[in-house]
N, C-alpha and C positions, 0 to 999 in steps of 0.2 A: 363481899369477902373473896379476898387474891384466891388465884387457883394458883396451886403449885405443880409446878412440872416435874415430872421422874423420869429419866433420860433409862430408859429400855434397852438391851444391848441387842446387836444387832446381830442374827449366825449370817457368816457369808457362806458360801454356795462351797466354799475348801474346807469349813468347819463341822459341814453338814455330818451325820453320822445315820449309820443304819439304825433303824429300831432294834431293839434287844429281839429276839425271838424267842424268847422263854415262853415255857406252853404245857400243857400236860401230856404227861407220857399217855399215850392209848394204846392200847391191848387191841388192836383194830380186828384182831381176828374172833376175843374173848368179848368184844362190846366192853370194855373195862377202860377207867382211868387207874394207872399204876404210878403214881408219883407227876416227877417235872422232869423236862428235857432243855438242853438252850441248843445255840449253836450248830454244827453241821448234824446232829441226829434231830435236832428240830425240822431243818429243810427236810433231811431226808423222809420223816411220817409225813410233811406236810406236802414231797410229792409223791408218796404212796396215799394220801388221804385224798387228794384233788381227782388222782387218775380213778380209786373205785369210787367215787360219789356221781351218782348219775346227774347231770346236768339237767337244770327244770324240772327236777322233781321231788328237791326237798326245799320246801318253802323258807326256810332258815336263810337262804343263802339266794343270793342276787343272781344272774343270768350270765356273770361271767366265771362263777366258778364250778368245779366238778368239771366232767367230764361226759361226750358223745360214745366212746370207747364201745362199752359195754351194752349200748341200743344196736351200733353197726355189728359189734361183731355175733350177738346169739340171734340177730334178725334171720328168718329162717328166706327172706326173699334176698337179701344180700347176696353178690356172688364173691367168691374168693379173690379175684383180682381188684374188686371194686375196696374191700376191707383191705388188702395188703396196700393200696393204694391211696387210700384216706387217713389211713391209722395213724402215722406220722402226720399228717397234718392236726388229725383231733386233739393226739398228745401236745404238740405245739399250741395249740391256741388253749388247751387246759392250764399248763404251765406258765402262761405268757403275764397274769397278775401280779405273781410271785417275782417281786426284784431281787430276790435274792438268788432266782436262779439266771445265770447268765445265758447260757446256751446249751444244745441236746445236741448228742452227736451218735453215729455209730449205732444208730436203731434198727431193732432186729423185733417182728414178731413169727409166732411158730403157730400154726392157728391146729385148735385138736378138736374136732367134736364143735361145742356150742361153747367153747374157750379158748384161749389164749394166751401162750408167755409173750408176754412183752419185756424187753430188757433195751436200754440203752443207755451212754455216760452223759452223765449230767455236770457240766461245770457253773458252781456257786461261786457266793462271798466265800465261804469256808471250802475250798478247794474240789477237788476233782471225786466225785462217786461214780459208781456203778449201781443201776436202778435194775432190779428184775420184778414184776409182778402181775399176777397171772388176774386175767377177766376171766 
């Protein structure tokens, strides 16, 4: 039996495109799925979800997903200076796996008792956005 050669088109680097970001819209406060989102809204939700998901504690995710911010902020033994110094690094590490996020800047953290208000600007493939999250 003769073999048949079927050419497969090869995608060059210039033709490669970012995968769609269509996902479920989550009401993170109520813990419900409420539709679907894509593009800018999906990236904004992904940023918020990555920040509030504790790293190493959710077996559904690998060790690259989530953040260690909550552990540092609510740790009674963590000095205020350490929290302020380490938080931006933990945030950058948390968002690094998402290729839709190009950079973050203007990081600010406001500590209040055992909570922290974190704000920063995120440059994404869908444009710039300002993110604010309370942990």
